[in-house]
VOPAGU-2260 file (C-alpha; in pm, 1 decimal, decimal comma):
REM VOPAGU-2260
SITE   aa  ch    i         X         Y         Z
SITE  UNK   A    0       0,0       0,0       0,0
SITE  UNK   A    1     131,9     343,9     -88,3
SITE  UNK   A    2      93,2     606,8     181,5
SITE  UNK   A    3     -60,3     939,0      71,0
SITE  UNK   A    4     227,8    1147,1     212,8
SITE  UNK   A    5     595,8    1156,2     134,3
SITE  UNK   A    6     841,2     946,3     328,5
SITE  UNK   A    7    1089,6    1104,8     565,6
SITE  UNK   A    8    1444,3     975,6     547,4
SITE  UNK   A    9    1725,0     997,4     803,1
SITE  UNK   A   10    1876,5    1303,3     633,8
SITE  UNK   A   11    1540,8    1482,0     654,2
SITE  UNK   A   12    1517,1    1408,5    1026,0
SITE  UNK   A   13    1871,9    1538,7    1075,7
SITE  UNK   A   14    1795,2    1859,0     883,4
SITE  UNK   A   15    1481,2    1918,2    1089,3
SITE  UNK   A   16    1672,5    1858,4    1414,3
SITE  UNK   A   17    1946,9    2103,7    1313,0
SITE  UNK   A   18    1683,7    2362,5    1222,5
SITE  UNK   A   19    1513,0    2321,5    1559,2
SITE  UNK   A   20    1845,5    2363,3    1741,7
SITE  UNK   A   21    1924,9    2682,4    1547,4
SITE  UNK   A   22    1581,5    2833,9    1609,2
SITE  UNK   A   23    1595,3    2740,4    1978,9
SITE  UNK   A   24    1940,8    2897,9    2011,6
SITE  UNK   A   25    1825,7    3221,3    1849,4
SITE  UNK   A   26    1516,7    3231,0    2069,6
SITE  UNK   A   27    1733,0    3182,7    2378,5
SITE  UNK   A   28    1968,7    3464,6    2283,4
SITE  UNK   A   29    1705,5    3711,2    2165,7
SITE  UNK   A   30    1419,6    3645,7    2407,2
SITE  UNK   A   31    1540,9    3474,3    2720,7
SITE  UNK   A   32    1877,2    3654,5    2746,1
SITE  UNK   A   33    1805,9    4025,9    2687,4
SITE  UNK   A   34    2141,5    4118,6    2842,3
SITE  UNK   A   35    2310,5    4030,3    2510,9
SITE  UNK   A   36    2279,5    4402,9    2436,9
SITE  UNK   A   37    2539,7    4470,3    2704,8
SITE  UNK   A   38    2802,5    4341,0    2464,4
SITE  UNK   A   39    2705,2    4594,9    2197,9
SITE  UNK   A   40    2921,3    4896,8    2125,8
SITE  UNK   A   41    2711,6    5211,8    2139,4
SITE  UNK   A   42    2964,6    5414,6    1941,0
SITE  UNK   A   43    3169,8    5527,5    2239,1
SITE  UNK   A   44    3534,6    5454,2    2299,8
SITE  UNK   A   45    3671,4    5222,7    2568,0
SITE  UNK   A   46    3712,5    5512,6    2812,9
SITE  UNK   A   47    3334,9    5551,4    2846,9
SITE  UNK   A   48    3152,7    5370,9    3131,1
SITE  UNK   A   49    2794,4    5267,8    3063,0
SITE  UNK   A   50    2541,7    5168,1    3327,5
SITE  UNK   A   51    2235,1    4968,7    3230,6
SITE  UNK   A   52    1924,5    5081,6    3413,7
SITE  UNK   A   53    1661,7    4816,6    3358,2
SITE  UNK   A   54    1451,2    4853,6    3046,9
SITE  UNK   A   55    1571,2    5207,0    2963,7
SITE  UNK   A   56    1864,6    5306,1    2746,2
SITE  UNK   A   57    2208,9    5284,6    2905,5
SITE  UNK   A   58    2351,7    5589,4    3080,9
SITE  UNK   A   59    2710,3    5649,8    2968,6
SITE  UNK   A   60    2961,9    5879,9    3134,5
SITE  UNK   A   61    3322,9    5963,3    3061,0
SITE  UNK   A   62    3547,8    5987,3    3368,4
SITE  UNK   A   63    3719,3    6322,8    3417,5
SITE  UNK   A   64    4096,3    6305,0    3398,6
SITE  UNK   A   65    4255,3    6430,9    3715,9
SITE  UNK   A   66    4569,8    6641,6    3719,8
SITE  UNK   A   67    4477,1    6895,6    3452,6
SITE  UNK   A   68    4422,9    7245,1    3590,0
SITE  UNK   A   69    4279,6    7382,1    3266,7
SITE  UNK   A   70    4491,9    7697,5    3261,5
């Protein structure tokens, strides 16, 4: 008897499993781990210090160099 749907081979099962792993990994990084944005460079140099305040944008400050009198 011929089944009305196509047959799934071992390579098809492997491809589906790899696809599920990739989608699950992306979902983990993008949804369950929102702190991945902490690794992003916001266009400031390494001397800037950024503080992440919950769901708002980060607050970045640049430390003042001591020792310069300005005159």
